N, C-alpha and C positions, 0 to 999 in steps of 0.2 A: 469610595474609590474601590475598584475591583483589584483583587490580589493578582498581580501580573504573572505569578507562578502558575495560575490555573490553566493557562494556555499550554503548559507542558504536559498536563495530564492526558489529554487526547493524543498528544504526540507520543507519549509512552505506550498508549494502546496500539498505535501503528507500529512502533518498535517491537512490541510483544508479538504482534501479528507477523512481523518479519521473522522472528525466531521460530514461531510455529510453522511458517512456510519452510524454513530451513530444516526443521525436524521432519516435516513431511517429505521434503526432497531427499533427505538422507535415507529415510525408511523405504521410499519407493525405489530409489536407485540401488540400495542394498538388496532388495528383493529381486530387482531386475538382473543384477549381476549374477544371481544364483541360477537364472534360467536362460541366460543368453551368453554370448561370447564376451567374457570380461574384458577383452582387449578393446572393445568398443569405446570404453571410457578413456582410453589413452589418446585417441585421435578423433573420436566421434564420427568415425567412418564405418561403413558396413551396414548391416541390417539395422533398422530403426529400433530404438529402445521401446519397451512396452508402453502402451497408452498411459497408464497411471504415472509412470515415471516422466513421460513427456509432458503431461498436464502439470505435474508438480514443478517441473523445470520452467515451464512458461509462467506459472504462478510466481515462482521465485524471481524470475526476470522482471515481471510486472511490478514487484515490490521495490524495484530500483529505478522506476521510471517516474510516474507522476508523484509518488510520495516524496521524492527528493525535493520537489518544488514546495510541497507541503511543509517539510521540515524547515526549509528556508523561511517560509512565511511565519511559522510559529516562532522561530528564533528571532526573526526580525521584529515581530510584534512585541516579544518579550524585551528585547534590547532597546526598543524605542519607547517602551512604556505605553504602548498603544493597545493594550488588551482592553477590549470593551465587551459589552454583552453581545454585540454583533459579531465581533471577532471570535468569541467563544462559541457562539451558535454555529458559525461556519467551520471552526476547527473540529467541533464535535460532529457536525454533519459529514465532513469529509471522513473522519475516523469511522463512523458508523457505516457510511457507504462502502468504505474499503473492507470492513469486516463482512458485510453482506456480500460484496462482490467475491471475496475470497471463499466464503462459505459455499456460494453457488459454484464457483470454479472448481473447488475440491470435492464437491458432492455430485449434484445432478448435472452440472456444467451446461445448463440451458443457456444458449447464447443470448436470447432476449432478456432474460432475467439478469444475467451477468452484465450485459451491456447497459441495461437500465440502471443498475447500481453504479456502474462506472460513470455514466452521464450525471447522475445525481451528485456523486462525490466530486466530479470535475466542476460542476456548477458551484458547489459550496467552496471549492478551492478558488475558483475565479472570483467569487464574491469576497472571499477573504483578501485576495490580492488587490481588489478594487478599493476596499477599505484601507488597506495599508498604503496603497498609492496615494490616496487622498491625504492621509496623515503625512506621508513623506513630502508631497508637493506643497503642503501648507505649513511646513516646518520653518 
């Protein structure tokens, strides 16, 4: 039998990635505030923030979109005792896909590479939920 807690490890990777994203956002916005009108951050009106800060903000927002469904899947698998090899493969596949997507987003920001990593991660997440759906419907 597989240790059910193992599904929490790739989830922690995505949580760590979220904190890395937060630190990147903090650093880019601090740098932006030094070179632009600091009142921008009161209302987000006026001249746009510099591109690095905007990219970091989009990355931060992305970490609260699809990953929330991932967290729910991992916790559902754990609570139902449904962690299997397939579930772990999908959980790790999503986590690795998100790390790759984030690395591309915060460095070269090549849309094709970033989109490819997103699609791969999303497919792993879909497969994870299909497995959980089967478990739930057959309970």
